[in-house]
C-alpha positions as CSV (number, residue, x, y, z in Angstrom):
1,M,31.5,-92.9,178.9
2,T,28.0,-91.9,180.2
3,T,27.4,-89.1,182.6
4,S,24.3,-88.9,184.8
5,I,23.1,-85.7,186.3
6,V,21.5,-86.0,189.8
7,E,19.4,-83.3,190.9
8,K,20.1,-82.3,194.7
9,P,17.4,-83.3,197.1
10,K,14.4,-81.0,197.7
11,F,14.2,-81.6,201.4
12,Y,16.9,-81.3,204.1
13,E,17.6,-82.9,207.6
14,G,15.3,-81.3,210.3
15,Q,12.7,-80.1,207.9
16,T,9.1,-80.6,208.7
17,V,7.1,-82.3,205.9
18,E,3.6,-83.4,205.2
19,F,2.6,-86.7,203.6
20,M,-0.6,-88.6,203.0
21,G,-0.3,-90.3,206.5
22,G,0.4,-87.1,208.4
23,E,3.5,-85.0,209.2
24,G,7.0,-85.6,210.4
25,I,10.6,-84.3,210.4
26,I,13.3,-85.5,207.8
27,K,15.9,-87.5,209.7
28,N,18.1,-88.6,206.8
29,Y,17.9,-89.1,203.1
30,R,19.6,-91.3,200.5
31,L,19.7,-91.3,196.7
32,E,18.2,-94.4,195.1
33,P,18.7,-95.1,191.3
34,S,15.7,-93.2,190.1
35,N,14.8,-90.7,193.1
36,W,15.6,-89.6,196.6
37,L,14.3,-91.3,199.6
38,Y,13.7,-89.6,202.9
39,L,13.7,-91.0,206.4
40,V,10.6,-89.3,208.2
41,Q,10.1,-89.3,211.9
42,M,6.5,-89.0,213.0
43,P,5.5,-87.6,216.3
44,M,4.5,-90.0,219.0
45,G,0.8,-90.3,220.1
46,A,-0.5,-91.0,223.5
47,E,1.1,-94.0,225.3
48,P,-1.3,-97.0,224.9
49,E,-2.3,-99.0,227.9
50,M,0.0,-101.9,227.0
51,G,3.1,-99.6,226.7
52,K,5.3,-98.3,223.7
53,V,7.0,-100.7,221.4
54,S,9.7,-98.3,220.5
55,Y,10.8,-94.7,221.1
56,E,9.9,-93.5,217.7
57,T,8.2,-94.2,214.4
58,M,10.0,-93.6,211.2
59,I,9.1,-94.4,207.6
60,W,11.1,-94.1,204.4
61,L,9.2,-92.0,201.8
62,A,9.9,-91.1,198.1
63,E,10.4,-87.5,197.4
64,V,7.2,-87.4,195.2
65,D,5.2,-88.5,198.4
66,I,6.1,-85.6,200.6
67,S,5.7,-82.0,200.6
68,P,7.1,-79.0,202.9
69,V,4.9,-77.7,205.6
70,C,4.0,-74.2,204.6
71,N,4.5,-72.8,208.2
72,T,8.0,-73.7,208.9
73,S,8.0,-71.7,212.2
74,R,5.7,-74.5,213.7
75,K,7.5,-77.0,215.7
76,M,6.4,-80.5,216.5
77,S,6.8,-80.5,220.4
78,S,6.6,-84.2,220.7
79,L,9.8,-84.7,218.7
80,E,11.9,-82.2,220.5
């Protein structure tokens, strides 16, 4: 019998994180065979002239692609 050890996730729901495309808030996460994936919600920009397509923009990112925002007291007002 083989036992595999899985490290717990580095980030948690509601945590603000940074990534190459900007920053966002962790909304969910899941374990994939080789690493953790995080669903990150990005803040909405100004509404374009043609209107918005959806209410939010989310992307799945690997744990290696994100880092915590140093100032955790800072809030993203457009996501609240």
